[in-house]
N, C-alpha and C positions, 0 to 999 in steps of 0.2 A: 773862473776869475780868480787869480791868486790873492794870497792875504798880504797885505801890507803892514809891517810891524814899524813903529816908532815911539820915541819919547813922548809922554804925554805933553800936551799943551794947554794953556789955560782955556782956550775955546771949546777942550774937550769935556769941561766940567759939567756943563748941562747933561750932554748925551751919558756922561758916567752916572750921574745921579737918577737918570730916568732907566737906565739899562740895569741898574741894581734890583729894580723890581721885577724883572723879566726872567730871572733865572729860575733853574728847576728846583734847587735847594737853597733855603736861606736866604730867600728873597725879601727885600725890604723896601716897602715904597716910599715915594717921595715925603709922604706925611711921615711915616716912620723914622726915616732918616732925619727929618726936621725935629722931631720930637728928642733925638740924641744928639741934638746940635750939629748935624751934618746939612749944609745946603749948598746950592750952586755956588754962592759968594764965597763960603768957607772953603770948598773943594777948589774953586778957582785961585784963591789966596794961597792956599798950601801948595799948589802947582808953581804959582808966580814966585813965592819965596822960598821954594825948593825945601820945605819942611816936609811934603809929601813928594816922594819919588816914584814915579809911575810910568809905565809903558801903556800902549794900547796896540789893538789889533783892528784892522779895517777889512772889510771885505765888500766890493762894489761901492765903495765910498761911505760904508756906514759903519759903525763901530759894532765889532762882532764880541770884543772882549777887552779886558783891562787888568792890571795889577798895580797895586799901590803899597808903598810902606811908609813908615814914620822915619824920617832921615835921623832924627836924634837918638831914638831908642832901639831901632833896628829890627821893629815889629812889622811884619807883612800884615797889613789891615785888612785887603780885601784881595780876592782873585776872583774874576767873573768872566764866564763864557756863556754865551747865549746858547741854548739848547741846539738849535739847529746847526751850531758850529761846534758842538762837542765831539771828541773823538778825532779830532785833526792834529793834536800836538800844540794847540794855541795856548792852552794853560800851561802847560811845561815850558814853552819858549817865552812867555811873558813873566813866569815866575823866575826863570834863569836871568832874564835881563835885569830884573829890580834887584836880585841877589849879586849880581855882577856890580850894580851901580853901588851897593853897600859895600862891597868889597874894595871897591875902588876909593871908598870914602875911609876905609880903615876898620870897618867893623869886622869883628872874629866870630860874632854869636849873633844869629838872627833867631827871632821867636815868631810864633802866631798861636791863636786860638784855633782850635779843631774839634769838630764834633767826635765824640768817644764812642759813637756808636759806628761798629763795623759795616752796618749797611749803607752808611752815608757815603758818598763819592769821595769826598774829602779826606776821608778817614784812611782809604788805602793810597790814595794820589800822593799826599803829603810823605808818607812811609816810604812808598816807591822811590821818592825824590831824594831820600836819604835823612829826612827829619825824624827826630826821635823824642819820644816823651820824656818830658821832665818830671813826672810824676805829679805835677800840680794841676790845678784847676782855677781858671780866671773868674772874674766876677760874673760873669755871663753862664758859669757851668761848663765851657768848653775847656777839653784838656789843652795844656800847653805843651807845644812842641817845639824843639829847637834844632838849628843847623849850625855847625860850626864850619868856618869858612877861612881858608886862608892863614889858618894857625900851623905853623910849622914844628 
């Protein structure tokens, strides 16, 4: 069955929150998300008011992955792919869709927090996609990477 990609909808919020705890690395449960202020209601509101820009991937009608960013700051907040769907190019395609949204909105610099551990899947993934270290560390201890887009 093929993968279906589309822009995130408000009704995806509950599945996104649940799926976040099912990842291979950096999983956060519904309770952990709630503790940092992320709930189904806040996620839904962000999608509805477009403060969160996101895309999802569906397989057999179920969420297989998603990527979201903060529309105001240009920060990629989360990229998630379920373990059973890794290695299919889903993460790259979702990230590229969100990057394109940011470019369309006029952003020329995007950023994200990423593990500085080379053994982490995200460490190599983002660098392979052209993201580079800023030399900074965020409040969670993650390395800050950036991507310059659309700058002539």
